[in-house]
MIMITI-84569 format. One record per residue (C-alpha): residue number from 1; residue in one letter; chain; x, y, z. Coordinates in steps of 0.2 Angstrom, whole numbers, plus 5000, padded with zeros to 4 digits. Example, Ala and Ser with C-alpha at 12.3 -4.5 7.8 and 13.67 -1.06 7.14 Angstrom:
% MIMITI-84569
 pos code unit east north   up
   1    A    A 5062  4978 5039
   2    S    A 5068  4995 5036
END
This chain:
% MIMITI-84569
 pos code unit east north   up
   1    M    A 5085  4773 4733
   2    L    A 5098  4783 4724
   3    K    A 5093  4778 4707
   4    F    A 5075  4781 4711
   5    L    A 5078  4799 4716
   6    K    A 5088  4802 4701
   7    K    A 5074  4796 4690
   8    L    A 5062  4807 4700
   9    L    A 5072  4822 4697
  10    L    A 5070  4820 4678
  11    I    A 5052  4814 4678
  12    I    A 5044  4828 4688
  13    P    A 5050  4842 4677
  14    L    A 5044  4833 4662
  15    F    A 5027  4832 4670
  16    L    A 5028  4850 4674
  17    F    A 5031  4856 4657
  18    S    A 5019  4843 4649
  19    S    A 5005  4850 4660
  20    G    A 5006  4868 4652
  21    S    A 4988  4866 4645
  22    M    A 4981  4868 4662
  23    A    A 4976  4886 4666
  24    G    A 4985  4894 4681
  25    Q    A 4997  4907 4686
  26    L    A 5016  4908 4685
  27    T    A 5027  4914 4700
  28    V    A 5045  4918 4700
  29    A    A 5055  4923 4716
  30    T    A 5072  4924 4723
  31    D    A 5076  4920 4741
  32    L    A 5085  4932 4752
  33    I    A 5095  4921 4764
  34    Q    A 5106  4914 4751
  35    P    A 5114  4931 4745
  36    F    A 5114  4940 4761
  37    L    A 5121  4926 4773
  38    L    A 5128  4912 4761
  39    G    A 5136  4922 4747
  40    G    A 5126  4914 4733
  41    W    A 5110  4915 4725
  42    N    A 5093  4906 4722
  43    L    A 5079  4907 4710
  44    N    A 5062  4898 4711
  45    S    A 5049  4896 4698
  46    Y    A 5031  4889 4702
  47    Y    A 5015  4886 4693
  48    Y    A 4999  4887 4702
  49    Y    A 4986  4877 4693
  50    N    A 4968  4882 4695
  51    N    A 4964  4865 4701
  52    G    A 4975  4868 4716
  53    L    A 4990  4859 4710
  54    V    A 5007  4867 4712
  55    L    A 5023  4862 4702
  56    G    A 5039  4871 4703
  57    W    A 5058  4871 4703
  58    S    A 5071  4879 4715
  59    H    A 5089  4881 4711
  60    G    A 5103  4888 4722
  61    D    A 5121  4891 4718
  62    N    A 5138  4895 4726
  63    L    A 5132  4893 4744
  64    K    A 5145  4894 4758
  65    F    A 5144  4888 4777
  66    S    A 5160  4890 4787
  67    Y    A 5164  4885 4805
  68    D    A 5169  4903 4809
  69    D    A 5152  4911 4804
  70    S    A 5141  4917 4818
  71    F    A 5127  4906 4812
  72    A    A 5137  4890 4809
  73    T    A 5129  4874 4816
  74    K    A 5136  4863 4829
  75    P    A 5143  4849 4816
  76    I    A 5152  4862 4806
  77    K    A 5160  4871 4821
  78    E    A 5165  4855 4829
  79    S    A 5173  4848 4813
  80    R    A 5181  4865 4809
  81    S    A 5175  4863 4791
  82    S    A 5169  4875 4777
  83    V    A 5155  4868 4766
  84    F    A 5153  4874 4748
  85    T    A 5137  4869 4740
  86    D    A 5141  4872 4722
  87    W    A 5123  4869 4717
  88    S    A 5106  4864 4725
  89    T    A 5092  4860 4714
  90    G    A 5076  4850 4712
  91    P    A 5057  4850 4709
  92    E    A 5043  4853 4721
  93    L    A 5025  4846 4721
  94    G    A 5011  4853 4731
  95    Y    A 4994  4859 4734
  96    R    A 4987  4877 4736
  97    F    A 4973  4880 4748
  98    G    A 4965  4897 4749
  99    K    A 4972  4912 4740
 100    Y    A 4989  4913 4749
 101    W    A 4994  4897 4757
 102    D    A 5002  4881 4749
 103    V    A 5010  4865 4755
 104    R    A 5024  4856 4745
 105    L    A 5035  4841 4745
 106    D    A 5053  4846 4740
 107    F    A 5065  4834 4730
 108    K    A 5082  4841 4730
 109    A    A 5100  4836 4725
 110    H    A 5114  4846 4733
 111    Y    A 5132  4845 4727
 112    N    A 5144  4849 4741
 113    R    A 5163  4852 4744
 114    I    A 5168  4850 4762
 115    Q    A 5185  4857 4767
 116    F    A 5191  4852 4784
 117    E    A 5204  4862 4792
 118    S    A 5214  4846 4796
 119    T    A 5214  4839 4778
 120    P    A 5221  4846 4762
 121    T    A 5209  4839 4750
 122    P    A 5190  4842 4751
 123    L    A 5177  4829 4751
 124    R    A 5165  4830 4736
 125    Y    A 5148  4821 4735
 126    T    A 5130  4824 4732
 127    V    A 5116  4823 4745
 128    Y    A 5098  4819 4740
 129    T    A 5084  4825 4751
 130    V    A 5065  4825 4752
 131    G    A 5055  4835 4764
 132    P    A 5039  4845 4767
 133    S    A 5037  4864 4766
 134    I    A 5024  4877 4768
 135    F    A 5023  4894 4759
 136    Y    A 5013  4910 4762
 137    N    A 5012  4923 4748
 138    W    A 5009  4941 4753
 139    F    A 5004  4954 4740
 140    P    A 5008  4971 4748
 141    F    A 5003  4982 4733
 142    S    A 4988  4972 4725
 143    K    A 4971  4966 4731
 144    D    A 4972  4950 4721
 145    T    A 4986  4937 4718
 146    T    A 4996  4946 4704
 147    G    A 5011  4958 4704
 148    F    A 5025  4960 4717
 149    L    A 5025  4947 4731
 150    V    A 5034  4943 4747
 151    Q    A 5035  4925 4750
 152    F    A 5037  4917 4767
 153    S    A 5043  4899 4768
 154    S    A 5047  4885 4781
 155    R    A 5053  4868 4777
 156    Y    A 5061  4852 4783
 157    W    A 5074  4842 4773
 158    F    A 5077  4824 4777
 159    H    A 5093  4816 4771
 160    V    A 5087  4800 4761
 161    A    A 5103  4796 4750
 162    D    A 5120  4801 4745
 163    D    A 5134  4796 4734
 164    F    A 5148  4797 4747
 165    N    A 5160  4783 4744
 166    K    A 5175  4787 4756
 167    K    A 5168  4777 4771
 168    N    A 5185  4778 4780
 169    F    A 5188  4796 4778
 170    T    A 5194  4804 4794
 171    Y    A 5197  4822 4800
 172    T    A 5203  4830 4816
 173    D    A 5189  4840 4826
 174    K    A 5191  4855 4836
 175    N    A 5196  4845 4852
 176    G    A 5210  4836 4842
 177    K    A 5200  4820 4841
 178    T    A 5201  4809 4825
 179    K    A 5183  4806 4818
 180    K    A 5175  4797 4803
 181    H    A 5164  4808 4792
 182    N    A 5146  4803 4792
 183    P    A 5136  4811 4778
 184    E    A 5119  4808 4786
 185    T    A 5123  4814 4803
 186    F    A 5133  4829 4796
 187    W    A 5119  4834 4784
 188    D    A 5104  4832 4797
 189    G    A 5114  4842 4810
 190    S    A 5120  4856 4799
 191    L    A 5113  4859 4781
 192    G    A 5097  4849 4782
 193    G    A 5083  4849 4795
 194    F    A 5072  4864 4798
 195    G    A 5074  4880 4788
 196    A    A 5065  4896 4784
 197    N    A 5067  4910 4771
 198    I    A 5059  4925 4764
 199    A    A 5058  4929 4745
 200    F    A 5054  4943 4734
 201    G    A 5045  4939 4717
 202    W    A 5032  4942 4704
 203    A    A 5016  4933 4700
 204    F    A 5011  4935 4682
END
């Protein structure tokens, strides 16, 4: 599964750029949650083909989740950990219906450093996810689908693979209990699962 996902992350962008002869519209946007809550940044680029096909790429950098944040999830709080996502990147494939809505399937790789309060050395591994998403593009200053846009999105990321190889790694949780780190449980309960965002962008 892991080898398949790595190949997919390479094949989809090649298809994206080789399909440039199909007429459509380019959109570039940046999400707001990342810089305001997670201390990093994100950039999205999508191409809406006239036949309804949507191809794109999303990349985020330097994201931080800490157990003492007010919005920290249960697994992060209980493990007293800080998660640094050095990068999160991958292609998206979808379909546009109507003028403003589209649905996509996200393929992402997320490189994480997890620092537990009880251990001096952080864990480092990559998580691979696949999940559905839905987008709505609002053009407040235009009667068509060009110019400045506000993009609303909602998605669900499923953990499908990872390259974690320290199966016996343990940490001490907030109650003083020794526990093994489980990447799938940790991801689905903290970084994966349901999410929503708002982005500002431009449609050319």
